[in-house]
C-alpha positions as CSV (number, residue, x, y, z in Angstrom):
1,M,-40.1,-26.6,-15.9
2,S,-41.1,-23.8,-13.2
3,W,-38.8,-22.7,-10.1
4,I,-41.4,-24.8,-8.1
5,D,-40.3,-27.8,-10.1
6,D,-36.5,-26.7,-10.1
7,T,-36.3,-26.1,-6.5
8,R,-37.8,-29.4,-5.6
9,A,-35.4,-31.3,-8.0
10,L,-32.6,-29.4,-5.8
11,D,-34.1,-30.9,-2.9
12,Q,-33.9,-34.3,-4.1
13,R,-30.6,-33.8,-5.6
14,I,-29.2,-32.7,-1.9
15,R,-31.0,-35.1,-0.1
16,G,-29.6,-38.1,-2.3
17,L,-26.2,-36.9,-1.7
18,V,-26.6,-36.7,2.0
19,E,-28.2,-40.3,1.9
20,A,-25.2,-41.5,-0.2
21,A,-22.5,-39.9,2.4
22,N,-24.3,-41.4,5.2
23,F,-23.9,-44.8,3.5
24,F,-20.2,-44.0,2.8
25,V,-19.8,-43.3,6.7
26,R,-21.4,-46.3,8.2
27,A,-19.4,-48.3,5.6
28,L,-16.1,-46.6,6.9
29,A,-17.1,-48.2,10.3
30,V,-16.7,-51.7,8.8
31,D,-13.3,-50.6,7.1
32,S,-12.1,-47.1,7.4
33,E,-10.2,-47.2,4.0
34,D,-11.4,-45.4,1.2
35,A,-9.4,-47.7,-1.3
36,Y,-11.4,-46.3,-4.3
37,S,-11.5,-42.7,-3.6
38,V,-15.0,-42.4,-3.7
39,C,-15.0,-39.6,-1.4
40,D,-12.7,-37.3,-3.7
41,N,-14.0,-38.9,-7.0
42,Y,-17.8,-39.0,-6.4
43,L,-19.3,-37.6,-3.4
44,C,-17.5,-33.9,-3.2
45,P,-17.7,-33.6,-6.9
46,E,-21.6,-33.7,-6.4
47,A,-21.3,-31.4,-3.7
48,R,-19.6,-29.2,-6.0
49,R,-21.9,-29.5,-8.7
50,I,-24.9,-28.8,-6.5
51,F,-23.2,-25.6,-5.6
52,E,-23.1,-24.5,-9.2
53,E,-26.8,-25.6,-9.5
54,V,-27.6,-23.4,-6.5
55,E,-26.1,-20.4,-8.4
56,A,-27.9,-21.0,-11.6
57,L,-31.2,-21.2,-9.9
58,R,-30.9,-18.3,-8.2
59,D,-29.8,-16.2,-11.5
60,R,-32.4,-17.9,-13.5
61,Y,-35.5,-17.4,-11.0
62,A,-34.3,-14.3,-9.4
63,G,-37.7,-12.5,-10.4
64,L,-39.9,-15.1,-9.2
65,L,-38.4,-16.7,-5.7
66,P,-39.3,-15.5,-2.5
67,P,-37.1,-12.7,-1.4
68,T,-36.1,-14.7,2.0
69,A,-35.4,-17.9,-0.5
70,I,-33.5,-15.6,-2.6
71,G,-31.1,-14.3,0.6
72,A,-30.8,-17.9,1.7
73,M,-29.1,-19.1,-1.7
74,D,-27.0,-15.7,-1.5
75,R,-25.9,-16.5,2.1
76,F,-24.7,-20.1,1.3
77,T,-23.0,-19.5,-1.7
78,E,-21.2,-16.6,-0.5
79,S,-20.5,-18.2,3.0
80,T,-19.1,-21.9,1.4
81,R,-17.8,-20.8,-1.9
82,A,-14.2,-21.5,-0.9
83,I,-15.3,-24.8,0.7
84,M,-17.4,-26.1,-2.2
85,I,-15.2,-25.4,-5.3
86,G,-12.0,-25.4,-3.4
87,G,-9.4,-28.2,-5.2
88,D,-7.5,-28.6,-2.0
89,V,-10.6,-29.5,0.2
90,R,-10.3,-33.2,0.2
91,G,-10.8,-36.5,1.8
92,K,-13.2,-37.4,4.7
93,Q,-12.9,-34.1,6.3
94,G,-13.8,-32.1,3.1
95,L,-16.6,-34.4,2.6
96,K,-17.7,-33.0,6.2
97,A,-17.0,-29.5,5.5
98,R,-19.0,-29.4,2.3
99,L,-22.0,-32.0,3.4
100,A,-22.8,-30.3,6.8
101,P,-23.6,-26.7,5.0
102,L,-25.4,-28.2,2.0
103,A,-27.9,-30.2,4.4
104,A,-28.5,-27.0,6.5
105,F,-29.1,-25.1,3.3
106,R,-31.7,-27.7,2.3
107,A,-33.8,-27.1,5.5
108,E,-33.6,-23.3,5.2
109,L,-34.7,-23.4,1.7
110,A,-37.3,-25.7,2.3
111,Y,-38.7,-23.6,5.3
112,H,-38.6,-20.3,2.9
113,L,-40.4,-22.1,-0.1
114,S,-43.0,-23.2,2.1
115,D,-43.7,-20.0,3.8
116,R,-47.5,-19.3,3.7
117,M,-47.2,-15.8,2.0
118,A,-45.0,-16.9,-0.9
119,M,-48.0,-19.7,-1.1
120,A,-50.4,-16.9,-1.4
121,H,-48.4,-14.6,-3.8
122,R,-48.3,-17.8,-6.1
123,L,-52.0,-18.2,-5.7
124,S,-52.5,-14.4,-6.8
125,E,-50.4,-14.7,-9.9
126,R,-52.3,-17.7,-11.1
127,A,-55.8,-16.4,-10.2
128,F,-55.0,-12.8,-12.4
129,E,-53.4,-15.2,-15.1
130,H,-56.8,-17.5,-14.9
131,L,-59.0,-14.5,-15.4
132,Q,-57.2,-12.7,-18.3
133,R,-57.2,-16.1,-20.3
134,S,-61.0,-16.6,-19.5
135,I,-61.8,-13.3,-20.6
136,V,-60.0,-14.7,-23.9
137,A,-61.0,-17.8,-24.0
138,D,-64.7,-18.2,-22.7
139,P,-67.2,-16.4,-24.6
140,A,-69.5,-16.3,-21.3
141,I,-66.9,-15.1,-18.9
142,R,-66.2,-12.5,-21.5
143,D,-69.5,-11.1,-21.7
144,R,-69.9,-11.0,-18.0
145,W,-66.7,-8.8,-18.0
146,I,-67.9,-6.5,-20.7
147,N,-71.3,-6.2,-18.9
148,A,-69.6,-5.1,-15.6
149,F,-66.9,-2.8,-17.6
150,G,-70.1,-1.2,-19.1
151,K,-71.7,-0.6,-15.1
152,G,-68.3,0.6,-13.8
153,E,-65.6,0.0,-11.2
154,L,-67.7,-1.2,-8.4
155,A,-69.2,-4.0,-10.8
156,C,-65.6,-4.9,-11.7
157,E,-64.5,-4.8,-8.1
158,K,-67.3,-7.7,-7.3
159,L,-66.9,-9.7,-10.0
160,G,-63.0,-9.9,-9.5
161,A,-63.5,-10.4,-6.2
162,V,-65.7,-13.4,-6.6
163,H,-62.8,-14.9,-9.3
164,L,-60.2,-14.5,-6.8
165,L,-62.3,-16.4,-4.0
166,S,-62.5,-18.9,-6.1
167,H,-58.7,-19.2,-5.7
168,G,-58.9,-19.1,-1.9
169,L,-57.9,-15.5,-2.0
170,W,-60.3,-13.0,-0.2
171,A,-59.8,-9.8,-2.1
172,F,-60.2,-6.1,-0.5
173,K,-59.7,-2.4,-0.9
174,V,-58.8,0.8,1.1
175,S,-61.6,3.0,2.4
176,G,-61.0,6.8,2.8
177,A,-60.1,6.0,6.4
178,G,-57.6,3.4,5.6
179,E,-59.4,0.4,6.6
180,A,-59.9,-2.7,4.7
181,T,-62.7,-3.0,3.2
182,D,-64.7,-6.1,1.2
183,L,-65.2,-5.8,-2.5
184,I,-68.4,-7.4,-2.2
185,F,-70.4,-6.0,0.3
186,A,-68.5,-2.7,0.9
187,E,-68.2,-3.7,4.6
188,R,-65.0,-3.7,7.0
189,I,-63.3,-6.9,6.8
190,E,-63.6,-9.4,10.0
191,T,-60.9,-11.5,9.6
192,T,-62.7,-14.4,11.6
193,S,-65.2,-14.6,8.4
194,A,-62.2,-14.9,5.8
195,E,-60.2,-17.3,7.6
196,S,-62.6,-19.7,7.4
197,S,-62.8,-19.6,3.8
198,A,-59.6,-18.3,2.2
199,E,-56.2,-19.1,2.2
200,A,-55.1,-15.4,2.3
201,L,-56.2,-11.7,2.0
202,V,-55.1,-9.6,-1.0
203,L,-55.0,-6.1,-1.4
204,T,-56.6,-4.8,-4.8
205,E,-57.4,-1.2,-6.2
206,W,-59.5,-1.6,-9.4
207,K,-59.4,1.2,-11.8
208,V,-61.9,1.0,-15.2
209,L,-60.4,3.1,-18.2
210,S,-62.6,5.0,-20.3
211,E,-59.7,5.1,-22.7
212,S,-56.5,2.8,-22.9
213,S,-54.1,5.5,-23.0
214,E,-55.3,6.2,-19.4
215,G,-53.3,3.1,-17.8
216,I,-50.2,4.7,-16.4
217,P,-52.4,7.6,-14.6
218,A,-54.9,5.2,-13.3
219,A,-52.1,2.9,-12.2
220,R,-50.6,6.0,-10.1
221,Q,-54.1,6.8,-8.7
222,A,-54.6,3.4,-7.5
223,H,-51.0,3.3,-5.9
224,A,-52.1,6.5,-4.0
225,Q,-55.1,4.6,-2.8
226,A,-53.3,1.7,-1.8
227,A,-50.9,3.5,0.1
228,R,-53.3,4.8,2.5
229,Y,-53.6,1.2,4.0
230,A,-51.8,0.5,7.2
231,R,-49.9,-2.5,6.7
232,G,-50.3,-5.8,8.6
233,V,-53.5,-5.0,10.4
234,L,-55.1,-7.8,9.0
235,G,-52.4,-10.2,10.9
236,G,-51.2,-13.6,9.6
237,L,-53.7,-14.0,6.5
238,E,-52.8,-10.7,4.8
239,L,-50.3,-11.0,2.0
240,R,-48.3,-8.3,3.4
241,D,-45.5,-7.8,0.8
242,Y,-47.7,-7.5,-2.7
243,R,-50.6,-5.3,-3.8
244,Y,-52.3,-5.5,-6.7
245,L,-53.2,-2.6,-8.8
246,V,-55.9,-3.8,-11.4
247,L,-56.6,-1.8,-14.6
248,V,-59.7,-2.8,-16.8
249,S,-60.0,-1.6,-20.2
250,G,-61.7,-2.3,-23.5
251,D,-58.3,-2.7,-25.1
252,F,-54.7,-3.3,-24.5
253,C,-53.3,-0.5,-22.2
254,E,-49.6,0.3,-21.2
255,C,-49.0,-0.6,-17.6
256,P,-45.9,0.6,-15.4
257,A,-43.4,-1.7,-14.2
258,D,-43.7,-3.8,-10.8
259,F,-42.1,-1.6,-8.2
260,T,-41.1,-1.9,-4.3
261,E,-42.0,0.9,-2.1
262,N,-41.3,0.5,1.8
263,D,-40.7,-3.4,1.3
264,V,-44.3,-3.8,-0.6
265,R,-44.2,-4.7,-4.4
């Protein structure tokens, strides 16, 4: 399962508990006695188990979840720990103390996971994974990339931009003046054109390596070029928090690890 599947399952689990608690409260309107200790034996223990699952998911997917979702998880666990796992928090009052924060957390987490930029990041990761696998699996695609590799950086940029657009991503690079430049037509990007056909605009800097050992120096050069870009110029359509330094080589090359600078990874 992926983090998407697991967070959806968590959402449904919280929703189910809230619905069960609502039924329990409605039943109390008929008879206020909890004769079989449903609250303490079933509902409150399930709230505690969900709390533990939130902690487990946060640790399991710390490098994959959107940072805003991680922040929501941290705030929830830090602020409710004593209530959620405290053995002395019991009865109907304890149920209210646990269920209200859980319902609020569910709403906040859903908001962060539906964030458009988080979706654009997932699309980008998928597009590059698809590209790498296509070169391995499809001889026709591999031949096109071998041909582009022989022609140089501009040819690879154009071919890569077409692939990204098939995933709903409008790729651009940075001009010498720091402007967003289209990879296909080498013109300044007008957001009105991109908005009609793409889910997001993604900054990419492509480097073709004559030797596979040039990977890390080329990545540093690409980073320096990407850093010239004035963040946020393209408004709400731009993938603001991530930029991609793309190395194209004839063989496996060593790449630097992801890093964050000025809130941009």
